[in-house]
One Martini backbone bead per residue (centre of mass of N, CA, C, O) as a GRO file, in nm:
protein
  354
    1MET     BB    1  -2.603   4.470   6.167
    2GLY     BB    2  -2.904   4.564   5.971
    3GLN     BB    3  -2.905   4.797   5.779
    4ILE     BB    4  -3.176   4.973   5.614
    5GLU     BB    5  -3.213   5.119   5.277
    6LEU     BB    6  -3.438   5.340   5.108
    7LYS     BB    7  -3.436   5.463   4.755
    8GLY     BB    8  -3.687   5.540   4.563
    9ILE     BB    9  -3.908   5.322   4.585
   10ARG     BB   10  -4.058   5.123   4.322
   11LYS     BB   11  -4.387   4.971   4.222
   12SER     BB   12  -4.517   4.790   3.937
   13PHE     BB   13  -4.837   4.659   3.807
   14GLY     BB   14  -4.944   4.695   3.507
   15GLY     BB   15  -4.925   5.027   3.557
   16ILE     BB   16  -4.951   4.999   3.870
   17ASP     BB   17  -4.897   5.185   4.148
   18VAL     BB   18  -4.787   5.063   4.467
   19ILE     BB   19  -4.502   5.202   4.489
   20LYS     BB   20  -4.427   5.575   4.535
   21GLY     BB   21  -4.158   5.652   4.658
   22ILE     BB   22  -3.939   5.533   4.898
   23ASP     BB   23  -3.798   5.662   5.202
   24LEU     BB   24  -3.581   5.459   5.422
   25GLN     BB   25  -3.460   5.403   5.764
   26ILE     BB   26  -3.308   5.115   5.921
   27ASN     BB   27  -3.180   5.041   6.210
   28GLU     BB   28  -2.983   4.883   6.404
   29GLY     BB   29  -3.202   4.687   6.612
   30GLU     BB   30  -3.470   4.746   6.502
   31LEU     BB   31  -3.833   4.763   6.539
   32VAL     BB   32  -4.017   4.767   6.245
   33ILE     BB   33  -4.347   4.885   6.152
   34PHE     BB   34  -4.591   4.806   5.914
   35VAL     BB   35  -4.879   5.006   5.851
   36GLY     BB   36  -5.215   4.945   5.725
   37PRO     BB   37  -5.428   4.901   5.502
   38SER     BB   38  -5.556   4.727   5.274
   39GLY     BB   39  -5.346   4.787   4.992
   40CYS     BB   40  -5.092   4.985   5.078
   41GLY     BB   41  -4.795   4.799   5.053
   42LYS     BB   42  -4.650   4.649   5.293
   43SER     BB   43  -4.584   4.364   5.174
   44THR     BB   44  -4.439   4.463   4.923
   45LEU     BB   45  -4.211   4.608   5.073
   46LEU     BB   46  -4.099   4.354   5.212
   47ARG     BB   47  -4.046   4.197   4.941
   48LEU     BB   48  -3.839   4.398   4.836
   49ILE     BB   49  -3.632   4.353   5.059
   50SER     BB   50  -3.607   4.034   5.016
   51GLY     BB   51  -3.651   3.976   4.676
   52LEU     BB   52  -3.939   3.860   4.583
   53VAL     BB   53  -3.945   4.154   4.471
   54GLU     BB   54  -3.900   4.370   4.206
   55ALA     BB   55  -3.786   4.668   4.142
   56SER     BB   56  -3.857   4.946   3.934
   57ASP     BB   57  -3.715   5.148   4.145
   58GLY     BB   58  -3.428   5.207   4.300
   59GLN     BB   59  -3.284   5.142   4.634
   60ILE     BB   60  -3.118   4.871   4.821
   61LEU     BB   61  -2.971   4.877   5.147
   62ILE     BB   62  -2.728   4.660   5.321
   63ASP     BB   63  -2.486   4.772   5.494
   64GLY     BB   64  -2.426   4.949   5.211
   65ASP     BB   65  -2.535   4.737   5.021
   66ASP     BB   66  -2.631   4.675   4.697
   67VAL     BB   67  -2.940   4.463   4.653
   68THR     BB   68  -3.149   4.516   4.425
   69GLY     BB   69  -3.040   4.266   4.215
   70LYS     BB   70  -3.064   4.054   4.430
   71PRO     BB   71  -3.128   3.769   4.554
   72PRO     BB   72  -3.245   3.642   4.842
   73ALA     BB   73  -2.991   3.456   4.916
   74GLU     BB   74  -2.790   3.732   4.909
   75ARG     BB   75  -2.922   3.907   5.167
   76GLU     BB   76  -2.936   3.780   5.456
   77LEU     BB   77  -3.241   3.691   5.511
   78SER     BB   78  -3.531   3.640   5.724
   79MET     BB   79  -3.856   3.479   5.681
   80VAL     BB   80  -4.188   3.527   5.819
   81PHE     BB   81  -4.492   3.391   5.773
   82GLN     BB   82  -4.824   3.351   5.797
   83SER     BB   83  -4.748   3.091   5.707
   84TYR     BB   84  -4.547   2.840   5.828
   85ALA     BB   85  -4.410   2.644   5.620
   86LEU     BB   86  -4.408   2.338   5.698
   87TYR     BB   87  -4.289   2.019   5.712
   88PRO     BB   88  -4.492   1.750   5.786
   89HIS     BB   89  -4.256   1.506   5.770
   90LYS     BB   90  -4.101   1.679   5.970
   91SER     BB   91  -3.942   1.769   6.225
   92VAL     BB   92  -3.860   2.027   6.412
   93ARG     BB   93  -3.557   1.994   6.376
   94GLU     BB   94  -3.563   1.967   6.065
   95ASN     BB   95  -3.700   2.237   6.005
   96MET     BB   96  -3.491   2.428   6.145
   97GLY     BB   97  -3.230   2.285   5.978
   98PHE     BB   98  -3.273   2.281   5.666
   99ALA     BB   99  -3.103   2.520   5.550
  100LEU     BB  100  -2.833   2.406   5.662
  101THR     BB  101  -2.836   2.138   5.512
  102VAL     BB  102  -2.841   2.259   5.225
  103ALA     BB  103  -2.563   2.423   5.287
  104GLY     BB  104  -2.362   2.197   5.431
  105MET     BB  105  -2.360   2.176   5.724
  106PRO     BB  106  -2.256   2.043   5.990
  107LYS     BB  107  -2.428   1.846   6.205
  108ALA     BB  108  -2.322   1.955   6.479
  109GLU     BB  109  -2.385   2.256   6.416
  110ILE     BB  110  -2.685   2.227   6.373
  111THR     BB  111  -2.758   2.114   6.650
  112GLN     BB  112  -2.660   2.360   6.810
  113LYS     BB  113  -2.843   2.577   6.677
  114VAL     BB  114  -3.115   2.441   6.735
  115ASP     BB  115  -3.086   2.423   7.043
  116GLU     BB  116  -3.060   2.730   7.092
  117ALA     BB  117  -3.331   2.811   6.962
  118ALA     BB  118  -3.512   2.628   7.136
  119ALA     BB  119  -3.441   2.764   7.405
  120THR     BB  120  -3.541   3.048   7.332
  121LEU     BB  121  -3.847   2.915   7.245
  122LYS     BB  122  -3.934   2.666   7.409
  123LEU     BB  123  -3.871   2.366   7.222
  124GLU     BB  124  -3.726   2.114   7.348
  125ASP     BB  125  -3.994   1.916   7.382
  126TYR     BB  126  -4.051   1.929   7.034
  127LEU     BB  127  -3.821   1.822   6.831
  128ASP     BB  128  -3.972   1.522   6.764
  129ARG     BB  129  -4.204   1.655   6.638
  130LYS     BB  130  -4.472   1.716   6.449
  131PRO     BB  131  -4.667   1.972   6.341
  132LYS     BB  132  -4.950   1.826   6.407
  133ALA     BB  133  -4.856   1.827   6.735
  134LEU     BB  134  -4.910   2.137   6.723
  135SER     BB  135  -4.966   2.444   6.783
  136GLY     BB  136  -4.987   2.747   6.646
  137GLY     BB  137  -4.770   2.881   6.826
  138GLN     BB  138  -4.554   2.659   6.789
  139ARG     BB  139  -4.527   2.679   6.482
  140GLN     BB  140  -4.433   2.974   6.482
  141ARG     BB  141  -4.175   2.917   6.647
  142VAL     BB  142  -4.047   2.736   6.437
  143ALA     BB  143  -4.033   2.947   6.213
  144ILE     BB  144  -3.849   3.134   6.379
  145GLY     BB  145  -3.622   2.928   6.430
  146ARG     BB  146  -3.545   2.894   6.131
  147ALA     BB  147  -3.444   3.190   6.118
  148ILE     BB  148  -3.230   3.201   6.349
  149VAL     BB  149  -3.013   2.983   6.251
  150ARG     BB  150  -2.906   3.181   6.011
  151GLU     BB  151  -2.805   3.454   6.103
  152PRO     BB  152  -2.914   3.723   6.008
  153ARG     BB  153  -2.931   4.055   5.942
  154ALA     BB  154  -3.253   4.013   5.919
  155PHE     BB  155  -3.597   4.027   6.006
  156LEU     BB  156  -3.901   3.908   5.843
  157PHE     BB  157  -4.252   3.996   5.900
  158ASP     BB  158  -4.565   3.849   5.771
  159GLU     BB  159  -4.819   3.838   5.952
  160PRO     BB  160  -4.764   3.603   6.192
  161LEU     BB  161  -5.058   3.631   6.379
  162SER     BB  162  -5.330   3.604   6.199
  163ASN     BB  163  -5.385   3.276   6.260
  164LEU     BB  164  -5.447   3.350   6.548
  165ASP     BB  165  -5.576   3.372   6.834
  166ALA     BB  166  -5.609   3.604   7.073
  167ALA     BB  167  -5.435   3.467   7.296
  168LEU     BB  168  -5.192   3.389   7.109
  169ARG     BB  169  -5.119   3.672   7.016
  170VAL     BB  170  -5.029   3.775   7.290
  171GLU     BB  171  -4.812   3.561   7.343
  172MET     BB  172  -4.643   3.616   7.076
  173ARG     BB  173  -4.583   3.908   7.130
  174LEU     BB  174  -4.404   3.851   7.375
  175GLU     BB  175  -4.201   3.668   7.231
  176ILE     BB  176  -4.099   3.882   7.026
  177ALA     BB  177  -4.006   4.090   7.232
  178ARG     BB  178  -3.799   3.906   7.373
  179LEU     BB  179  -3.636   3.833   7.122
  180HIS     BB  180  -3.541   4.118   7.056
  181GLN     BB  181  -3.393   4.167   7.325
  182LYS     BB  182  -3.197   3.922   7.304
  183LEU     BB  183  -3.079   3.968   7.001
  184GLY     BB  184  -3.076   4.268   6.875
  185ALA     BB  185  -3.229   4.264   6.610
  186THR     BB  186  -3.336   4.324   6.306
  187MET     BB  187  -3.686   4.424   6.250
  188VAL     BB  188  -3.947   4.352   6.010
  189TYR     BB  189  -4.301   4.440   6.039
  190VAL     BB  190  -4.619   4.318   5.939
  191THR     BB  191  -4.940   4.492   5.991
  192HIS     BB  192  -5.297   4.564   6.060
  193ASP     BB  193  -5.234   4.580   6.371
  194GLN     BB  194  -5.204   4.848   6.585
  195VAL     BB  195  -5.149   4.700   6.853
  196GLU     BB  196  -4.892   4.561   6.768
  197ALA     BB  197  -4.742   4.817   6.696
  198MET     BB  198  -4.757   4.962   6.976
  199THR     BB  199  -4.621   4.714   7.149
  200LEU     BB  200  -4.346   4.652   6.959
  201ALA     BB  201  -4.234   4.914   6.852
  202ASP     BB  202  -3.989   5.153   6.781
  203LYS     BB  203  -4.105   5.188   6.480
  204ILE     BB  204  -4.346   5.351   6.271
  205VAL     BB  205  -4.500   5.279   5.949
  206VAL     BB  206  -4.730   5.466   5.773
  207LEU     BB  207  -4.954   5.344   5.524
  208GLN     BB  208  -5.079   5.481   5.199
  209ALA     BB  209  -5.103   5.419   4.880
  210GLY     BB  210  -4.772   5.369   4.866
  211GLN     BB  211  -4.727   5.568   5.115
  212ILE     BB  212  -4.590   5.777   5.350
  213GLU     BB  213  -4.735   5.939   5.625
  214GLN     BB  214  -4.566   5.824   5.888
  215ILE     BB  215  -4.293   5.856   6.131
  216GLY     BB  216  -4.258   5.677   6.451
  217THR     BB  217  -4.329   5.643   6.749
  218PRO     BB  218  -4.597   5.537   6.905
  219LEU     BB  219  -4.635   5.802   7.080
  220ASP     BB  220  -4.599   6.009   6.859
  221LEU     BB  221  -4.847   5.919   6.688
  222TYR     BB  222  -5.055   5.948   6.914
  223ARG     BB  223  -4.989   6.257   6.999
  224HIS     BB  224  -4.865   6.344   6.680
  225PRO     BB  225  -5.040   6.357   6.432
  226GLY     BB  226  -5.014   6.469   6.092
  227ASN     BB  227  -5.304   6.342   6.033
  228LEU     BB  228  -5.610   6.200   6.002
  229PHE     BB  229  -5.528   5.913   5.931
  230VAL     BB  230  -5.336   5.862   6.170
  231ALA     BB  231  -5.529   5.940   6.399
  232GLN     BB  232  -5.737   5.696   6.325
  233PHE     BB  233  -5.534   5.448   6.314
  234ILE     BB  234  -5.423   5.537   6.586
  235GLY     BB  235  -5.588   5.370   6.809
  236SER     BB  236  -5.791   5.206   7.079
  237PRO     BB  237  -6.015   5.340   6.998
  238LYS     BB  238  -6.082   5.555   6.778
  239MET     BB  239  -6.094   5.862   6.693
  240ASN     BB  240  -6.280   6.134   6.732
  241VAL     BB  241  -6.466   6.287   6.451
  242VAL     BB  242  -6.559   6.629   6.371
  243ASP     BB  243  -6.717   6.889   6.264
  244CYS     BB  244  -6.589   7.228   6.212
  245LYS     BB  245  -6.515   7.578   6.317
  246GLY     BB  246  -6.243   7.800   6.305
  247THR     BB  247  -6.201   8.092   6.535
  248GLY     BB  248  -5.931   8.160   6.661
  249THR     BB  249  -6.025   8.004   6.980
  250GLN     BB  250  -6.284   7.893   6.827
  251LEU     BB  251  -6.547   7.648   6.825
  252THR     BB  252  -6.784   7.529   6.577
  253PHE     BB  253  -7.062   7.340   6.560
  254GLY     BB  254  -7.332   7.193   6.395
  255ASN     BB  255  -7.533   7.296   6.649
  256GLY     BB  256  -7.380   7.586   6.746
  257ASN     BB  257  -7.177   7.522   6.934
  258THR     BB  258  -6.931   7.657   7.156
  259SER     BB  259  -6.557   7.665   7.201
  260ASP     BB  260  -6.297   7.754   7.413
  261ILE     BB  261  -5.945   7.623   7.369
  262ALA     BB  262  -5.682   7.800   7.402
  263ARG     BB  263  -5.626   7.805   7.079
  264ASN     BB  264  -5.553   7.771   6.765
  265THR     BB  265  -5.829   7.742   6.499
  266GLU     BB  266  -5.749   7.834   6.236
  267GLY     BB  267  -5.890   7.635   5.970
  268ALA     BB  268  -6.075   7.448   6.105
  269THR     BB  269  -6.283   7.138   6.014
  270LYS     BB  270  -6.164   6.937   6.238
  271MET     BB  271  -6.224   6.733   6.530
  272GLY     BB  272  -6.018   6.560   6.773
  273ILE     BB  273  -6.093   6.285   7.016
  274ARG     BB  274  -6.021   6.073   7.251
  275PRO     BB  275  -6.190   5.853   7.449
  276GLU     BB  276  -5.983   5.890   7.705
  277HIS     BB  277  -6.033   6.229   7.685
  278MET     BB  278  -6.319   6.169   7.793
  279ALA     BB  279  -6.623   6.283   7.973
  280LEU     BB  280  -6.877   6.250   8.181
  281CYS     BB  281  -7.157   6.473   8.253
  282ASP     BB  282  -7.356   6.710   8.341
  283ALA     BB  283  -7.577   6.857   8.123
  284ASN     BB  284  -7.627   7.122   8.332
  285ASP     BB  285  -7.310   7.181   8.331
  286ALA     BB  286  -7.170   7.458   8.192
  287SER     BB  287  -6.863   7.425   8.299
  288LYS     BB  288  -6.836   7.127   8.135
  289ALA     BB  289  -7.042   7.110   7.904
  290ILE     BB  290  -6.978   7.114   7.563
  291LEU     BB  291  -7.166   6.867   7.512
  292THR     BB  292  -7.490   6.714   7.417
  293GLY     BB  293  -7.632   6.381   7.482
  294GLN     BB  294  -7.711   6.041   7.392
  295ILE     BB  295  -7.718   5.717   7.488
  296ASP     BB  296  -7.701   5.434   7.276
  297VAL     BB  297  -7.444   5.274   7.403
  298MET     BB  298  -7.326   5.006   7.625
  299GLU     BB  299  -7.001   4.894   7.737
  300HIS     BB  300  -6.890   4.606   7.936
  301LEU     BB  301  -6.542   4.495   8.019
  302GLY     BB  302  -6.466   4.568   8.333
  303SER     BB  303  -6.211   4.767   8.311
  304ASP     BB  304  -6.420   4.888   8.102
  305SER     BB  305  -6.616   5.153   7.955
  306PHE     BB  306  -6.855   5.227   7.681
  307ALA     BB  307  -6.976   5.528   7.546
  308TYR     BB  308  -7.237   5.609   7.309
  309VAL     BB  309  -7.268   5.942   7.192
  310ASN     BB  310  -7.535   6.135   7.068
  311VAL     BB  311  -7.495   6.435   6.879
  312PRO     BB  312  -7.679   6.646   6.742
  313ASP     BB  313  -7.529   6.763   6.445
  314VAL     BB  314  -7.233   6.614   6.504
  315GLY     BB  315  -7.217   6.311   6.657
  316LEU     BB  316  -7.038   6.019   6.742
  317PHE     BB  317  -6.924   5.922   7.069
  318THR     BB  318  -6.646   5.782   7.230
  319VAL     BB  319  -6.633   5.674   7.578
  320ARG     BB  320  -6.390   5.622   7.816
  321ILE     BB  321  -6.428   5.413   8.114
  322VAL     BB  322  -6.304   5.344   8.410
  323GLY     BB  323  -6.460   5.079   8.463
  324HIS     BB  324  -6.756   5.132   8.605
  325SER     BB  325  -7.089   5.226   8.491
  326ASP     BB  326  -7.418   5.378   8.551
  327ALA     BB  327  -7.476   5.425   8.280
  328VAL     BB  328  -7.747   5.447   8.040
  329VAL     BB  329  -7.954   5.398   7.809
  330GLY     BB  330  -8.087   5.735   7.739
  331ASP     BB  331  -7.903   5.918   7.859
  332THR     BB  332  -7.838   6.249   7.943
  333VAL     BB  333  -7.523   6.401   7.849
  334GLY     BB  334  -7.214   6.524   7.907
  335LEU     BB  335  -6.918   6.661   7.745
  336HIS     BB  336  -6.574   6.634   7.843
  337PHE     BB  337  -6.272   6.834   7.760
  338ALA     BB  338  -5.949   6.910   7.697
  339SER     BB  339  -5.774   7.128   7.500
  340GLY     BB  340  -5.496   6.957   7.502
  341ASP     BB  341  -5.658   6.696   7.351
  342VAL     BB  342  -5.695   6.844   7.092
  343HIS     BB  343  -5.753   6.789   6.741
  344LEU     BB  344  -5.663   6.963   6.440
  345PHE     BB  345  -5.806   7.010   6.104
  346ASP     BB  346  -5.789   7.079   5.787
  347ALA     BB  347  -5.900   7.063   5.461
  348SER     BB  348  -5.635   6.860   5.405
  349GLU     BB  349  -5.595   6.691   5.687
  350LYS     BB  350  -5.406   6.854   5.850
  351THR     BB  351  -5.233   6.940   6.114
  352ILE     BB  352  -5.279   7.175   6.367
  353PRO     BB  353  -5.088   7.345   6.550
  354ALA     BB  354  -5.077   7.438   6.892
   0.00000   0.00000   0.00000
């Protein structure tokens, strides 16, 4: 239970195409995350699946059933929103069991289902409290518990952690990961935070301007982005990208420096390299220094340090250094990277295969 299939889904608002013909299959038990910048259509796509928004064209199938024209109540899905949407005058127990009460389920059965969900979410000690007596993370767990008791075909999450502070987001990320492992349920999750996507997803769907840019596992998208947009959207800090010109196996940068990277570079107009795949070296070591620049900013985070190196006529590079670095602002340094870690893009911003 819980397979979702979209066939040619389109949505327009007042003549403006928001979703531009999407085909997608979400397999039973998968945790699939929609990511993309604000306005890319990810929340609209989730609401199309839920039935809160009506599709302009195409089909939505759940477990093979065409639900395109069905209202939300008949799709057997549960949705968790960015706002907790809890009844302030009702207890946690009453909030979690409200949908079952409305459906006329026997009281004993409601109590059993609420108790089971509360145990799963570690809410047993809070069942008699009102929402105002809970933390943000606890309120979000109540909202998730309300969805669990319905035993839906699939769970839909619309940016559920965006109202939480940084520490609570990490905690709730772990809770959702554990919940998915325990329930084995299909989950579709929308976020603008690519760190959430990388840490939670079985499969990521990257969206831009109402279209799918790429689908894959987190590591697939990280290691093999299909285009420049995906390359820069996935990964934190984002990939360094600079202009270049590829000829044969050689790259020429804006300052005239050349580098032989032992792979086809023909047609390359941009080079990408991730911060963690770069290293500082002696600027005078010609055997290692591919580019030379000056450190503009140093950030020391404890576990990592980040050097921001400005290479004249080429660009600003972020270099991730594990642990502490003795480099200081104003140092002239060399930049070294392995050719196997380089990503090349053509004039249309598509990835050039290695």
